[in-house]
C-alpha positions in Angstrom: 1.5 6.4 -27.8 0.4 4.5 -25.2 2.6 3.1 -22.5 2.3 -0.6 -24.1 3.3 1.5 -27.3 6.2 3.0 -26.3 7.4 -0.2 -24.4 6.6 -2.6 -27.5 9.2 -0.2 -29.1 11.9 -0.6 -26.6 11.4 2.8 -25.4 12.0 3.2 -21.8 9.8 6.5 -20.8 10.8 8.8 -17.7 7.7 7.5 -16.1 8.9 3.7 -16.5 12.5 5.0 -15.0 10.6 6.6 -12.0 8.3 3.4 -11.0 11.3 1.2 -11.2 13.5 3.2 -9.3 10.7 3.5 -6.6 10.4 -1.1 -7.2 14.1 -1.1 -7.0 13.9 -2.8 -10.2 15.7 -2.6 -13.9 13.8 -0.1 -15.8 14.3 -2.0 -19.0 13.0 -5.4 -17.5 9.7 -3.3 -16.3 9.3 -1.7 -19.7 9.4 -5.7 -21.0 7.0 -6.7 -18.6 4.7 -3.7 -19.9 5.0 -4.7 -23.4 4.2 -8.4 -22.3 1.2 -7.2 -20.5 2.4 -8.7 -16.7 3.0 -5.4 -15.7 1.3 -1.9 -16.0 1.4 1.7 -14.6 -1.8 3.0 -13.2 -2.1 6.7 -14.2 -4.7 8.6 -16.6 -3.3 11.2 -18.8 -5.6 13.7 -17.1 -4.5 12.5 -13.4 -1.1 14.5 -12.2 -0.1 11.9 -9.5 3.0 9.7 -8.9 2.4 6.9 -11.1 1.2 3.3 -9.5 3.3 0.2 -10.5 1.3 -3.1 -10.3 2.5 -6.5 -11.5 5.5 -8.8 -12.1 8.6 -8.4 -9.7 6.9 -5.3 -7.8 5.9 -5.2 -4.0 2.1 -6.2 -3.8 -0.3 -3.1 -3.8 -3.5 -2.4 -1.9 -6.6 -0.6 -2.6 -9.1 0.8 -0.4 -13.0 1.1 -1.3 -14.9 4.1 -0.1 -17.8 6.1 -1.7 -21.4 7.0 -0.6 -24.6 5.1 -0.8 -28.1 6.2 -0.8 -28.5 5.5 2.8 -25.4 7.9 3.7 -24.5 10.8 1.7 -21.7 12.9 3.0 -18.8 14.4 0.9 -17.0 15.4 4.0 -17.0 11.7 5.3 -15.4 10.5 1.9 -12.9 13.1 1.8 -12.1 12.0 5.4 -11.8 8.3 4.2 -9.5 9.4 1.6 -6.9 11.1 4.1 -7.0 8.0 6.0 -6.1 6.0 2.8 -3.3 8.4 2.3 -2.0 8.3 6.0 -2.0 4.6 6.6 0.0 3.7 3.1 -2.9 2.7 0.6 -1.5 2.7 -2.9 -5.0 3.0 -4.6 -8.8 4.3 -4.0 -11.6 3.4 -5.8 -14.6 5.6 -5.4 -17.9 3.2 -5.6 -20.3 5.9 -4.9 -24.1 5.1 -5.4 -25.7 8.1 -3.6 -25.8 11.9 -4.2 -24.2 14.1 -6.8 -21.9 11.1 -7.7 -19.8 12.8 -10.6 -19.3 16.0 -8.2 -17.7 13.7 -5.9 -15.6 11.7 -8.0 -14.2 15.0 -9.5 -13.4 16.1 -5.7 -11.4 13.0 -4.9 -9.6 12.9 -8.1 -8.4 16.7 -7.7 -7.3 15.7 -3.9 -6.0 12.3 -4.6 -2.0 11.7 -4.5 -3.2 7.9 -5.4 -4.5 6.2 -8.0 -8.0 6.3 -8.5 -10.5 3.5 -9.5 -14.1 3.4 -10.0 -16.9 1.3 -11.5 -18.8 3.3 -13.9 -21.7 0.7 -14.2 -22.5 2.0 -10.5 -22.9 5.8 -11.9 -24.6 4.7 -15.0 -27.1 2.6 -12.9 -28.0 5.6 -10.6 -28.8 8.0 -13.9 -30.7 5.2 -15.7 -32.9 4.8 -12.7 -33.1 8.3 -12.2 -34.2 9.0 -16.0 -36.0 5.8 -17.1 -36.8 4.3 -13.6 -34.8 0.9 -14.3 -31.4 -0.5 -15.6 -32.9 -2.5 -18.0 -33.9 0.8 -19.9 -30.3 2.0 -20.4 -28.8 2.0 -23.7 -25.1 1.3 -24.7 -24.4 4.4 -25.9 -25.5 5.8 -22.6 -23.4 3.5 -20.6 -20.3 4.2 -22.8 -20.6 8.0 -22.4 -20.4 7.4 -18.5 -17.3 5.4 -18.9 -15.8 8.3 -21.1 -17.1 11.0 -18.4 -15.0 8.9 -15.7 -12.0 8.8 -17.8 -12.0 12.6 -18.7 -12.5 13.2 -15.3 -9.1 11.7 -14.6 -9.9 7.9 -13.4 -6.7 5.6 -13.5 -8.3 2.3 -13.4 -11.9 1.0 -14.1 -13.7 -2.4 -13.4 -15.6 -3.6 -16.3 -17.9 -6.8 -16.1 -16.7 -7.9 -19.9 -17.1 -11.6 -19.0 -20.7 -11.6 -18.0 -21.9 -13.3 -21.4 -25.0 -14.7 -22.4 -23.0 -18.0 -22.4 -22.2 -17.3 -19.0 -25.8 -17.0 -17.7 -26.5 -20.2 -19.4 -23.7 -21.8 -17.5 -25.0 -20.4 -14.4 -28.7 -21.9 -15.0 -27.1 -25.3 -15.5 -25.1 -25.1 -12.5 -26.6 -23.1 -9.9 -24.8 -21.9 -7.0 -26.0 -21.0 -3.8 -25.2 -17.2 -3.8 -25.4 -17.1 -7.8 -23.9 -13.4 -8.2 -22.6 -11.3 -5.5 -20.8 -8.9 -7.9 -23.0 -5.5 -7.8 -21.5 -4.6 -11.1 -22.3 -8.3 -12.5 -25.7 -8.4 -11.1 -26.9 -5.3 -13.0 -25.3 -6.3 -16.4 -27.0 -9.6 -16.0 -30.2 -8.0 -15.2 -29.9 -5.9 -18.1 -28.9 -8.7 -20.6 -31.9 -10.6 -19.2 -34.4 -8.0 -19.5 -33.4 -6.8 -22.9 -32.4 -10.4 -24.3 -29.1 -9.0 -25.7 -25.4 -9.5 -25.1 -23.3 -7.6 -22.9 -22.5 -4.3 -24.6 -19.1 -4.5 -22.8 -18.4 -7.9 -24.3 -20.3 -7.2 -27.9 -18.5 -3.7 -28.2 -15.3 -4.4 -26.8 -13.2 -2.8 -29.6 -15.3 0.3 -28.6 -14.4 0.3 -25.1 -10.5 -0.2 -25.9 -10.7 2.5 -28.3 -11.8 5.1 -25.4 -9.3 3.5 -23.2 -6.4 4.2 -25.0 -7.5 7.9 -25.5 -6.6 8.2 -21.7 -4.6 5.6 -21.6 -6.9 4.1 -19.1 -6.3 0.6 -17.2 -9.2 -1.9 -17.7 -9.8 -3.7 -14.7 -11.5 -6.6 -15.9 -14.2 -7.8 -13.2 -15.1 -11.1 -12.0 -19.0 -10.7 -12.0 -19.1 -14.3 -11.0 -16.9 -14.0 -8.0 -17.8 -16.6 -5.5 -20.0 -14.9 -2.8 -19.3 -18.1 -0.5 -17.0 -20.7 -0.2 -18.9 -23.4 -1.2 -19.3 -21.8 -4.6 -15.6 -21.0 -4.8 -13.5 -22.4 -8.2 -16.8 -23.6 -9.8 -17.6 -23.9 -13.9 -18.9 -20.0 -13.6 -16.0 -18.8 -12.3 -13.5 -20.5 -14.6 -15.7 -19.9 -17.8 -15.7 -16.1 -16.9 -11.7 -16.2 -16.2 -11.2 -17.7 -19.6 -13.0 -15.2 -21.6 -11.1 -12.5 -19.4 -7.9 -14.0 -20.5 -8.9 -13.6 -24.2 -10.3 -10.0 -23.7 -7.0 -9.0 -22.1 -4.8 -10.6 -25.0 -7.0 -8.2 -27.1 -6.1 -5.5 -24.9 -2.8 -5.8 -24.8 -2.8 -6.3 -28.7 -4.8 -2.7 -28.8 -2.2 -1.1 -26.8 -4.2 -1.2 -23.4 -3.1 -2.2 -20.1 -5.2 -4.7 -18.4 -5.4 -6.4 -15.1 -7.7 -9.0 -14.0 -9.9 -9.4 -10.8 -10.1 -12.2 -9.0 -12.6 -14.2 -6.4 -13.9 -12.8 -3.0 -14.3 -15.9 -0.9 -12.4 -19.0 -1.4 -11.4 -21.9 1.2 -7.7 -21.4 2.4 -6.5 -24.8 0.5 -7.9 -23.3 -2.9 -6.1 -20.0 -2.4 -2.9 -20.9 -4.1 -4.5 -22.8 -7.1 -6.4 -19.9 -7.7 -3.8 -17.6 -8.2 -1.8 -20.3 -10.2 -5.0 -20.9 -12.5 -5.7 -17.2 -13.3 -1.6 -16.8 -14.3 -1.5 -19.6 -16.6 -5.0 -18.7 -18.2 -4.4 -14.9 -18.6 -0.8 -15.4 -19.5 1.2 -13.7 -16.3 -1.5 -10.5 -16.4 -1.5 -8.5 -13.3 -4.1 -10.0 -10.5 -6.6 -7.9 -8.5 -8.1 -10.3 -5.6 -10.9 -9.1 -3.0 -9.6 -10.6 0.0 -9.8 -13.6 -0.8 -11.9 -14.5 2.0 -11.4 -17.5 3.5 -14.5 -18.0 5.8 -17.9 -17.1 5.5 -18.1 -16.7 9.1 -16.0 -13.5 9.7 -19.0 -10.9 10.0 -17.3 -7.8 12.0 -13.9 -9.3 11.7 -14.1 -9.8 7.8 -10.9 -7.8 7.3 -8.9 -10.4 9.2 -10.2 -13.4 7.1 -9.6 -11.4 3.9 -5.8 -10.5 5.2 -5.2 -14.3 5.5 -6.4 -14.9 1.9 -4.7 -12.0 0.7 -1.2 -13.1 2.3 -1.6 -16.6 0.7 -2.6 -15.0 -2.5 0.1 -12.3 -2.6 2.6 -15.1 -1.5 1.4 -17.2 -4.5 1.4 -14.4 -6.9 -1.5 -11.6 -6.6 -0.4 -8.3 -7.6 -2.8 -6.2 -6.2 -5.2 -6.8 -3.1 -8.6 -5.1 -2.4 -9.0 -4.4 1.3 -12.0 -5.4 3.5 -13.4 -3.8 6.2 -14.6 -5.2 9.7 -18.2 -3.6 8.3 -18.2 -5.9 5.0 -21.4 -7.7 4.7 -22.9 -5.3 7.3 -23.1 -1.7 6.3 -21.0 1.3 4.6 -17.8 1.4 6.6 -16.9 4.6 8.8 -13.5 6.1 9.3 -12.3 3.2 11.9 -13.3 0.6 9.5 -11.5 2.0 6.7 -8.4 2.4 8.6 -8.6 -1.4 10.1 -9.2 -2.6 6.7 -6.2 -0.7 5.0 -4.1 -2.0 8.1 -4.9 -5.5 7.9 -4.6 -5.7 3.9 -1.2 -3.6 4.4 0.2 -6.8 6.9 -1.2 -9.2 4.2 0.8 -7.4 1.4 4.0 -7.0 3.1 4.1 -10.7 4.6 3.5 -11.7 0.7 6.1 -9.3 -0.2 8.7 -11.1 2.3 7.3 -14.4 0.8 7.7 -13.3 -3.0 11.6 -11.8 -2.0 10.5 -8.3 -2.8 13.4 -6.0 -2.5 13.8 -4.2 0.7 10.8 -6.2 2.3 12.2 -8.1 5.1 15.0 -5.6 5.8 12.3 -3.9 7.3 11.4 -6.7 9.6 14.7 -6.7 10.5 15.3 -3.2 11.5 12.2 -3.7 14.0 14.0 -6.9 15.3 17.0 -4.8 16.0 14.8 -2.3 17.7 13.3 -4.6 19.9 16.6 -6.0 21.0 17.5 -2.4 21.8 14.5 -1.8 23.7 14.0 1.3 21.4 9.9 1.9 21.5 9.9 4.8 19.5 12.0 3.0 16.7 9.2 0.4 17.1 6.2 2.6 16.6 7.6 4.2 13.7 8.0 0.9 11.8 4.8 -0.1 12.9 1.5 -0.1 10.7 0.0 1.9 13.3 2.6 4.1 15.0 -0.1 6.3 17.0 -1.9 3.1 18.2 1.6 1.8 19.5 2.3 5.2 21.4 -1.2 5.2 22.7 -1.3 1.9 24.2 2.0 2.3 25.7 1.3 5.5 27.3 -2.0 4.0 28.7 -0.5 1.5 31.0 3.3 2.7 31.6 5.4 0.2 32.9 7.2 0.7 36.2 10.7 0.1 34.5 10.6 2.7 31.8 12.7 0.7 29.1 10.4 -2.8 28.9 6.6 -3.1 28.6 3.9 -3.5 31.2 3.4 -7.1 29.8 6.9 -8.3 31.2 7.8 -5.7 33.1 11.2 -6.3 35.4 11.0 -9.9 34.1 11.8 -8.8 30.2 13.1 -11.7 28.2 15.4 -9.8 26.2 17.0 -8.1 29.5 17.3 -11.1 31.0 19.1 -12.8 28.3 21.5 -9.8 27.9 22.3 -10.0 31.6 22.8 -13.8 31.4 25.0 -13.3 28.3 27.1 -10.7 30.0 27.7 -12.8 33.1 28.8 -15.8 30.9 31.4 -13.6 29.4 32.6 -12.0 32.3 32.7 -15.8 33.9 34.7 -16.8 30.7 37.2 -14.4 31.3 
């Protein structure tokens, strides 16, 4: 049986108990939430990792995207990026490779990753089809589903599938054009295939086939937003919302079939629409876990899009988003390097933690109280250890050491904390 089938029978598995213990929540409640499709556990039966809980009542998780392109193929670099993801506290990693021996790299990443691993099988299918036939338009449905099964068999824990890009959605886009029509790579490939073949999306048309395959491996479906807005002017438009309604219906079918599913959310959203987008998704998709890319709250952040995404991510998480996909400083510019990956992770971790405080996630605000106490005590090692990047804190402190050892070189002898402690101690003496 799948997790959903166990949960629907009221059976709390050891895996559910382990996730609940890690999250500080009741295992029986987690099982009930899995049965209702408002929570999930991401782990393929072929991937021996600590299972990852995503959804209702749990901490906000983050994902990092890595992978090759045809302009940069280095397995060593991608494995180093995986190490950075583990070191800085990612919950999941997605391999979005489009260059080189993709399956070889995927298998290497899965074998080395203690984190939940996701992929977009369509990227792999695209490369295979272009190499074999010269065009994505010549891919057959059987070839596509074979690629999906390869990913599942290899141990991929969750896959993005753009099931909501339908013929009716394309007609909607024609009637209501956008500035940036489709920026999702997967969405654009499916759209191109459908237009050239004048056929319905095989992921939508043969959705039951996808469910049957997913059930075999207890594979989680991440229902991709092929019509996510690529600029804030296109946010919350008819194309986005029509697709969201379709994804909500497909999520219901997945739940009925015993397959876990989450919904992917918009990329570029003005700050005043972020909370509304989360609430719309939760309402339309009946509380399904929501996985958002950012969202980016301005289009002007090139070189700093980890910041624009973290702003949107914090608001989205506080409003109920469950899973944040990081954005690196290199977004919209180039393939990210190791520093970009690190900075993207840390920005996303900050957003997720801020959201957890707002949501009242068990243990979240206690970390900040510990940091405050360390600052009061001028405990610099304690502050570094609690930070998102301890190495950077220690490095910067060493680069410009203060003349007074227990303060920082910004305030020095004029440290506010020390000044107040002296004053309060003096007041207490006078009071005696």
